[in-house]
Each structure stands twice: as C-alpha cells, then as structure tokens.
C-alpha atoms as a printed R data frame, in Angstrom:
    type eleno elety resid chain resno       x       y       z
1   ATOM     1    CA   MET     A     1  -0.002  -0.010   0.006
2   ATOM     2    CA   ASN     A     2   1.478   3.273  -1.100
3   ATOM     3    CA   ALA     A     3  -1.449   5.658  -0.663
4   ATOM     4    CA   PRO     A     4  -1.443   8.002   2.297
5   ATOM     5    CA   ARG     A     5  -4.157   7.359   4.861
6   ATOM     6    CA   THR     A     6  -4.549  11.017   5.787
7   ATOM     7    CA   GLU     A     7  -7.958  12.661   6.032
8   ATOM     8    CA   ALA     A     8  -6.911  15.049   3.281
9   ATOM     9    CA   PHE     A     9  -6.112  12.217   0.862
10  ATOM    10    CA   GLN     A    10  -9.388  10.438   1.732
11  ATOM    11    CA   LYS     A    11 -11.237  13.708   1.034
12  ATOM    12    CA   PHE     A    12  -9.415  13.894  -2.347
13  ATOM    13    CA   LEU     A    13 -10.542  10.340  -3.203
14  ATOM    14    CA   ARG     A    14 -14.156  10.967  -2.197
15  ATOM    15    CA   ALA     A    15 -14.199  14.036  -4.477
16  ATOM    16    CA   ALA     A    16 -12.861  12.098  -7.429
17  ATOM    17    CA   ALA     A    17 -15.711  10.938  -9.686
18  ATOM    18    CA   VAL     A    18 -14.456   7.379  -9.898
19  ATOM    19    CA   PHE     A    19 -14.457   6.931  -6.095
20  ATOM    20    CA   GLY     A    20 -17.420   9.129  -5.257
21  ATOM    21    CA   GLY     A    21 -19.851   7.519  -2.800
22  ATOM    22    CA   LEU     A    22 -17.193   5.472  -0.970
23  ATOM    23    CA   GLU     A    23 -16.997   5.969   2.786
24  ATOM    24    CA   GLY     A    24 -15.597   4.245   5.805
25  ATOM    25    CA   ARG     A    25 -14.486   0.610   5.339
26  ATOM    26    CA   SER     A    26 -15.160   0.659   1.595
27  ATOM    27    CA   LEU     A    27 -13.049   3.754   1.049
28  ATOM    28    CA   ARG     A    28 -10.255   2.143   3.117
29  ATOM    29    CA   SER     A    29 -10.586  -1.049   1.003
30  ATOM    30    CA   VAL     A    30  -9.908   0.934  -2.169
31  ATOM    31    CA   LEU     A    31  -7.230   3.043  -0.489
32  ATOM    32    CA   SER     A    32  -5.276  -0.078   0.568
33  ATOM    33    CA   ARG     A    33  -5.077  -1.276  -3.073
34  ATOM    34    CA   LEU     A    34  -3.838   1.996  -4.653
35  ATOM    35    CA   GLU     A    35  -0.282   2.155  -5.956
36  ATOM    36    CA   VAL     A    36   1.561   5.450  -6.317
37  ATOM    37    CA   LEU     A    37   3.521   6.297  -9.494
38  ATOM    38    CA   ARG     A    38   5.588   9.369 -10.150
39  ATOM    39    CA   PHE     A    39   6.469  10.701 -13.621
40  ATOM    40    CA   GLY     A    40   8.569  13.609 -14.847
41  ATOM    41    CA   LYS     A    41   7.338  15.983 -17.524
42  ATOM    42    CA   GLY     A    42   6.976  14.468 -21.005
43  ATOM    43    CA   LYS     A    43   6.870  10.797 -19.908
44  ATOM    44    CA   ALA     A    44   4.525   8.251 -21.359
45  ATOM    45    CA   VAL     A    45   2.300   6.591 -18.782
46  ATOM    46    CA   PHE     A    46   1.244   4.097 -21.421
47  ATOM    47    CA   SER     A    47   1.084   3.911 -25.203
48  ATOM    48    CA   GLU     A    48  -1.681   3.110 -27.655
49  ATOM    49    CA   GLY     A    49  -1.768  -0.595 -28.450
50  ATOM    50    CA   GLU     A    50  -0.256  -1.768 -25.155
51  ATOM    51    CA   LEU     A    51  -2.282  -4.264 -23.136
52  ATOM    52    CA   GLY     A    52  -3.920  -2.418 -20.259
53  ATOM    53    CA   ARG     A    53  -4.550  -3.776 -16.817
54  ATOM    54    CA   ARG     A    54  -4.659  -0.550 -14.742
55  ATOM    55    CA   MET     A    55  -6.573   2.679 -14.406
56  ATOM    56    CA   TYR     A    56  -5.012   5.856 -13.023
57  ATOM    57    CA   ILE     A    57  -6.194   8.855 -11.082
58  ATOM    58    CA   VAL     A    58  -4.225  12.096 -11.257
59  ATOM    59    CA   TYR     A    59  -3.253  13.288  -7.797
60  ATOM    60    CA   ARG     A    60  -0.859  16.050  -8.855
61  ATOM    61    CA   GLY     A    61   0.180  17.290 -12.291
62  ATOM    62    CA   GLU     A    62  -1.443  16.969 -15.675
63  ATOM    63    CA   VAL     A    63  -1.622  14.374 -18.452
64  ATOM    64    CA   GLU     A    64  -2.606  14.565 -22.070
65  ATOM    65    CA   VAL     A    65  -4.518  11.794 -23.789
66  ATOM    66    CA   GLN     A    66  -3.426  11.445 -27.430
67  ATOM    67    CA   GLY     A    67  -4.670   9.427 -30.341
68  ATOM    68    CA   HIS     A    68  -3.306   8.679 -33.805
69  ATOM    69    CA   ALA     A    69  -4.760  10.394 -36.817
70  ATOM    70    CA   GLU     A    70  -5.133   8.545 -40.132
71  ATOM    71    CA   ASP     A    71  -1.855  10.146 -41.289
72  ATOM    72    CA   GLY     A    72  -0.039   8.756 -38.232
73  ATOM    73    CA   ASP     A    73   0.308  12.056 -36.377
74  ATOM    74    CA   GLN     A    74  -0.360  12.186 -32.602
75  ATOM    75    CA   VAL     A    75  -3.465  14.270 -31.926
76  ATOM    76    CA   PRO     A    76  -4.249  15.672 -28.458
77  ATOM    77    CA   ILE     A    77  -7.698  14.549 -27.314
78  ATOM    78    CA   VAL     A    78  -8.017  15.938 -23.794
79  ATOM    79    CA   ARG     A    79  -5.936  17.096 -20.847
80  ATOM    80    CA   LEU     A    80  -6.691  15.730 -17.380
81  ATOM    81    CA   GLY     A    81  -5.712  17.166 -13.976
82  ATOM    82    CA   PRO     A    82  -6.071  16.313 -10.268
83  ATOM    83    CA   GLY     A    83  -9.070  14.103  -9.443
84  ATOM    84    CA   GLU     A    84  -9.570  12.911 -12.991
85  ATOM    85    CA   CYS     A    85  -8.960   9.357 -14.109
86  ATOM    86    CA   PHE     A    86  -7.933   7.562 -17.280
87  ATOM    87    CA   GLY     A    87  -7.287   4.027 -18.408
88  ATOM    88    CA   GLU     A    88 -10.570   2.811 -16.835
89  ATOM    89    CA   MET     A    89 -11.527   0.917 -19.957
90  ATOM    90    CA   ALA     A    90  -8.797  -1.549 -18.985
91  ATOM    91    CA   LEU     A    91 -10.800  -2.548 -15.930
92  ATOM    92    CA   VAL     A    92 -13.902  -3.210 -18.058
93  ATOM    93    CA   GLU     A    93 -12.295  -5.022 -20.956
94  ATOM    94    CA   LEU     A    94  -8.813  -6.484 -21.359
95  ATOM    95    CA   GLN     A    95  -8.085  -4.868 -24.716
96  ATOM    96    CA   PRO     A    96  -5.112  -2.888 -26.051
97  ATOM    97    CA   ARG     A    97  -4.967   0.750 -24.993
98  ATOM    98    CA   SER     A    98  -6.938   2.999 -27.296
99  ATOM    99    CA   ALA     A    99  -4.728   6.041 -26.749
100 ATOM   100    CA   THR     A   100  -1.307   7.217 -25.505
101 ATOM   101    CA   VAL     A   101  -1.146   9.227 -22.255
102 ATOM   102    CA   VAL     A   102   1.790  11.585 -21.708
103 ATOM   103    CA   THR     A   103   2.531  13.824 -18.683
104 ATOM   104    CA   LYS     A   104   2.565  17.539 -19.370
105 ATOM   105    CA   LYS     A   105   4.291  18.410 -16.075
106 ATOM   106    CA   PRO     A   106   5.680  16.387 -13.188
107 ATOM   107    CA   THR     A   107   2.810  14.137 -12.171
108 ATOM   108    CA   VAL     A   108   1.800  11.845  -9.283
109 ATOM   109    CA   LEU     A   109  -0.713   9.139 -10.132
110 ATOM   110    CA   TYR     A   110  -2.458   6.455  -8.126
111 ATOM   111    CA   SER     A   111  -3.418   3.265  -9.948
112 ATOM   112    CA   LEU     A   112  -5.838   0.433  -9.430
113 ATOM   113    CA   SER     A   113  -5.439  -2.815 -11.385
114 ATOM   114    CA   ASN     A   114  -8.002  -5.259 -12.713
115 ATOM   115    CA   LEU     A   115  -6.759  -7.735 -10.048
116 ATOM   116    CA   ASP     A   116  -7.372  -5.063  -7.377
117 ATOM   117    CA   LEU     A   117 -10.907  -4.639  -8.691
118 ATOM   118    CA   TYR     A   118 -11.415  -8.426  -8.590
119 ATOM   119    CA   SER     A   119 -10.127  -8.437  -4.994
120 ATOM   120    CA   LEU     A   120 -12.721  -5.760  -4.150
121 ATOM   121    CA   PHE     A   121 -15.384  -7.995  -5.685
122 ATOM   122    CA   GLN     A   122 -14.319 -10.823  -3.373
123 ATOM   123    CA   GLN     A   123 -13.941  -8.779  -0.202
124 ATOM   124    CA   ASP     A   124 -16.147  -5.706  -0.394
125 ATOM   125    CA   HIS     A   125 -19.133  -5.939  -2.710
126 ATOM   126    CA   PHE     A   126 -20.278  -2.391  -1.899
127 ATOM   127    CA   ALA     A   127 -16.985  -0.809  -2.904
128 ATOM   128    CA   TYR     A   128 -16.850  -3.014  -6.063
129 ATOM   129    CA   VAL     A   129 -20.322  -1.961  -7.151
130 ATOM   130    CA   ILE     A   130 -19.706   1.744  -6.463
131 ATOM   131    CA   VAL     A   131 -16.425   1.813  -8.354
132 ATOM   132    CA   LEU     A   132 -17.888  -0.036 -11.339
133 ATOM   133    CA   GLN     A   133 -20.993   2.162 -11.331
134 ATOM   134    CA   ASN     A   134 -18.775   5.267 -11.265
135 ATOM   135    CA   ILE     A   135 -16.671   3.894 -14.113
136 ATOM   136    CA   CYS     A   136 -19.867   3.345 -16.116
137 ATOM   137    CA   ARG     A   137 -21.036   6.932 -15.441
138 ATOM   138    CA   LEU     A   138 -17.596   8.248 -16.462
139 ATOM   139    CA   LEU     A   139 -17.577   6.232 -19.678
140 ATOM   140    CA   SER     A   140 -21.114   7.374 -20.434
141 ATOM   141    CA   ARG     A   141 -20.177  11.054 -19.957
142 ATOM   142    CA   ARG     A   142 -17.140  10.628 -22.183
143 ATOM   143    CA   LEU     A   143 -19.218   8.924 -24.851
144 ATOM   144    CA   ARG     A   144 -21.735  11.763 -24.801
145 ATOM   145    CA   LYS     A   145 -18.886  14.300 -25.235
146 ATOM   146    CA   ALA     A   146 -17.428  12.234 -28.105
147 ATOM   147    CA   ASP     A   147 -20.883  12.057 -29.766
148 ATOM   148    CA   ALA     A   148 -21.223  15.848 -29.512
149 ATOM   149    CA   ARG     A   149 -17.769  16.352 -31.019
150 ATOM   150    CA   ILE     A   150 -18.517  13.887 -33.856
151 ATOM   151    CA   CYS     A   151 -21.828  15.635 -34.583
152 ATOM   152    CA   GLY     A   152 -20.064  18.982 -34.656
153 ATOM   153    CA   PHE     A   153 -17.418  17.647 -36.995
154 ATOM   154    CA   LEU     A   154 -19.979  16.029 -39.329
155 ATOM   155    CA   ALA     A   155 -22.053  19.226 -39.433
156 ATOM   156    CA   LYS     A   156 -18.942  21.202 -40.331
157 ATOM   157    CA   GLU     A   157 -18.096  18.726 -43.104
158 ATOM   158    CA   ALA     A   158 -21.647  18.821 -44.455
159 ATOM   159    CA   ARG     A   159 -21.525  22.643 -44.585
160 ATOM   160    CA   LYS     A   160 -18.259  22.437 -46.539
161 ATOM   161    CA   ALA     A   161 -19.761  19.993 -49.038
162 ATOM   162    CA   ARG     A   162 -22.846  22.084 -49.797
163 ATOM   163    CA   PRO     A   163 -22.607  24.191 -52.950
164 ATOM   164    CA   ARG     A   164 -22.572  27.899 -52.200
165 ATOM   165    CA   ALA     A   165 -25.530  29.932 -53.417
166 ATOM   166    CA   ARG     A   166 -24.480  32.662 -55.815
167 ATOM   167    CA   ALA     A   167 -25.512  36.193 -55.061
168 ATOM   168    CA   PRO     A   168 -27.929  37.605 -57.643
169 ATOM   169    CA   ARG     A   169 -26.289  39.928 -60.175
170 ATOM   170    CA   ALA     A   170 -27.316  43.535 -60.164
171 ATOM   171    CA   ARG     A   171 -28.935  44.728 -63.412
172 ATOM   172    CA   ALA     A   172 -27.510  47.730 -65.094
C-alpha cells in the first residue's frame, strides 16, 4: 500500500468521480489497493496498443490523452488534472490501450489494477459496485462528449460539401 491514509487524501478520493460515494471501510478497502507512481514531464504513462490492466487517477500534475490520426500524427484529445482518471476501460475489458497518455508536467498518479478490482469484488461488494458504477458513469459522460464532437465535425463537413448559393447579379 502506497497511498497515504490522511484525512486530506481520503477527502481527495471521495471528491474524485471514480471513487465518489465510498466511505468508511469501503473507502479504506480501495485506499489499501492503490499504488503510487511518479512521472517527470513528457513521460508516457502508457502507449496506444499496449495491453492495459490498470486505471489511473491524477493526484498532482497533468496528463494529455493522445490518439493517432489517419496520417499517423499524434493528436491531443484531452488534458486531465487532479481528481480525473484515465485508463478505466482496462478494468472493463482487457483490450489494447486506445490512446497514449503523456505527462505535461511532473505528475503523481495512483493506480488500481483489474486484479485489485477483482479483489474488491471478493472482499467488499459495496466498494466494487460503487467503483464499477462510477466507471460506467464516467464512460457514459465521455461517450456523450465524443458524440457531440462527432456531430459538430460532421455538421462542419456537411456545410463544406454544400454548394454555395451565388449572389444575384445587379442589373444595369
């Protein structure tokens, strides 16, 4: 166990969306499974295509989630700061990472693995259900944002494809 057991850290966890609703023994169950990781600026936490088995919560610092464009360029998708999490899809499905995550400043992360989640299932059903429910909410919010961005992009492309109406000529 690497996570501090201070009241301030527990308050931080309760305020984080992925751990919201956890109190008392259930909060301590999660806390006891968290592993601390420290990264300097510009370091990759993980890369697209790697097999993922952990999710991360930003305690200090900032990370940028990046994807690959069709031309191979890295494209920034979103920046995340303290209290926000990433990599949670690895706890839902054991699939390769869908993005690369890079630190934008010195960063402290806490991680929870799929085995930690399974251990919660075995030992603290309430904590397990709350964490999974929070992950589902988080994924749903992100999907809604992605849908809105896709709709905005498609509308912009549709406007570009429409022929422009010509202005009527003035008669002399």
